[in-house]
Each structure stands twice: as structure tokens, then as C-alpha cells.
N, C-alpha and C positions, 0 to 999 in steps of 0.2 A: 535488418535494422531493428533495433530495440528502442521502444519508447518507455521512458520512466514515468510512473504515475504515482503521485502522492495522494492517497485517499484521505481526504481531510474533511469529510462531511459529518463527522460525529458531533454529538451534542456536548461532550465532555462532562456529562452529569456527575460521574464519580469524582472528577477532578475539581469541580466547583467553579471553574473559570475556563477561559478559552485555552485549552491545552496547547494548541498549535502555536500560540504566542508566548507560552511559558519559556523562560530563559534557562538554559543549561550552560554554565560557564560563559554567560553573557551573550549567548546566541539563541534566538528563538528555535524551538524544536522543528517547526516547519522548514526553516531555512537549513537546518542540519539535514533533514530528509531530502530536500531539493539538492543540496550539495553532494550527498551520498549518491543519488541517482545520476547527477550530472557527470560524475566521474566514471560511470559505468554504461551510460546510455547515450544515444545520438541526440535525443531531445527529452525534455521533461515537461509535464503538465501537472497541475493541481486540480483535483476533482472535488467538488462539493463546497467550495468557498471562493470568494472573489479577491481577497487581499493576498496577493502573492507576487513574487518577482518573476514568475513565468506564466504562460497562458493558463487560463482557468476554464474549467468545464463544469456544467451542471450534471448532477446524477442523471442516469438514464434508466427507465423512461421518465421518471419524475423524482423530485426530492423525497427524502425519507425512506429510500429503499435499502439503506444500509450499505455496507461495503460492497455487496454484490452489484448494487446500482452504480456505485462509483467505478467499479471495475468494468462494468458494461459500457459506461461512457468512454472510458479510456480505450477499450478494445474497438469500439466503433470509430473513434477519432483516429486510432492507429491504422485500422484497415483502410479508411478513406485516404490516408496520406502515404500509403505504401510501406508502413512498418510491418514487420512479421510477428513481433511479440511485444508484450507489455510486461515490464518488471514493476510490480506493485509494492508499495511501502506505506505504512501508516505514518502520521505526523511524528509519532514517538518511536519510529523504527530505527533504533540505534544499532546498526549492524556494521560489520567490517567491510573492507574493500573487496574481499573475495566472494561476495554474495552471488554475483552473476555466475561465476565459475562453479559454485556449489549447486546452483539450481539448474544450470544448463545441462541437457536440453529440456525445454518445457514440454508439456505442462508439468509443473512441479510447484511445491509450496513448502514453507517452513512448518514442520509438524506442530510445533508449539504455538505458532501464530500464522494461520493460513492467510491472513491479510498480506503477508509477505510471500510473493510468488512470482513465477515466470509463466505467462499465459500466452499461447499462440492465438493470433487473430482468428484462426479457423474455428474457435469455440464460440464465436459470436452467436450463432444460432442456438447453441446449447444454453447459453446464459439468458437469451431472450425467452426461451421456453420456460426456464426456471422462474424468471421474474414475472411472467404472465400467468403462471400456474398458481394453484392454491397451496402448493407444498411449501417446503422450507426454502426460504430465500437466504441461504447461507453459503459461504465460501466452501465449507466442507461438502455441502450437497453438490456444488459445482465440481469440486475436485473428484468426487465419486462419479459424477455423470460423465466427465471427460477423461477419466482414467489417469488423473494427475498423481505423481508420486510424492510421498511425504519425505522431506529431507530433514535429518537431524543435524543441526549445526554444532560444531565443536564448542563454541561459546554461544549459548542461547541468547537471543536479543533481549534487551531490557523491555519490561512491560510496565509502562508508567501509567498508573490509573489514578493516583492521588498526588497532591503536592508533597506528601511525605515520601512517596516512592522517588520523586524527582530529587528531593533533598538528600535522600540516602545515596542515590546514584552519584550525585555531585560530590558528596562527602567522601565516598570511597574511591573516587577518581577513576572509575572504569569507563572512560569515554572512548568509543571507537573512532571518533573524529578528532 
């Protein structure tokens, strides 16, 4: 069983406002991410924020740990509820329907955006060690530590960092949803 996790704890500093609530073709980015995961996973959670249409989790072990803390929260939640893997996606993770098939089996991640990945719950201990250590608290460090494979997608996912990125994406009409 696979749990979908939208990692939504970022500050959106480059975006200038709450990126999760930014509209793309009239739909908030966070709702697009939730819908993408809902079509590919048994259940979906949002990590790092409260306002969402699905269960919400705080980062683990504490807020401000970045995407690694969000993934740790999702992995702990998944393990406690009998899920075997977590499919992670950022709020601006505009990807196609075949994402799970391209990442399976995990551990694996999208080479250009490691926040998009498929992570087995067995790596909980590895992520705990990384988060409690003085080293890098990054998804690339986790990928290296657990031997995850990098996957190149045929169509790389959009990376929306500014309102201009969002406007360009909407203008060109390349919406995977």
C-alpha cells in the first residue's frame, strides 16, 4: 500500500506569497498535488500545513526541518498505519499520471527534483539518523544513504518558484492535470 504525501511546509520565499494556494487554471496548486496523488495512492496526507482537504501532519521531529522533515513525518505515519511506501510530491509537483510506474520500485526519486520520490517505510531509521545528525539534512543525502535510484522523466516536472513561472506555465498550457 502506498501513501501519497504532499510536502507543503516551505516558506514560499521566492514566490512572495503562499505558493500552495496559488491558482493554476483556477485550481490551487496544493489541490492539484492532492488530486495527482489521490489517483495513484491508497490515501493522501499533507505535511507541514493545516489547511487542506486531507489529513495534515506536522514535520518530524520539528517544524523547519525542510523537505526531509516532511518526508520523515509521512514515513512515520505510513509505517504506523501499515503502508509500505510513500510517494512524495511538493505543492507545485505538476507531474503526469504515470509517475508511480516510473518510480516503482522504490527507493527512487526524480533526478531534477528529489522532493518527488517513492520511499519505502524501511528507511525510517536512516532518515532519523540524518535528521538528528550534524550533516546535510537534504533529500539527496537521504537518497545516497539509502541507495535510491535517480529517475529521469520523459517530461520533467514544472518547477514553480515565482509568480512569473506560474504565469508562463499557464500561458503555454502545458498542464498535466
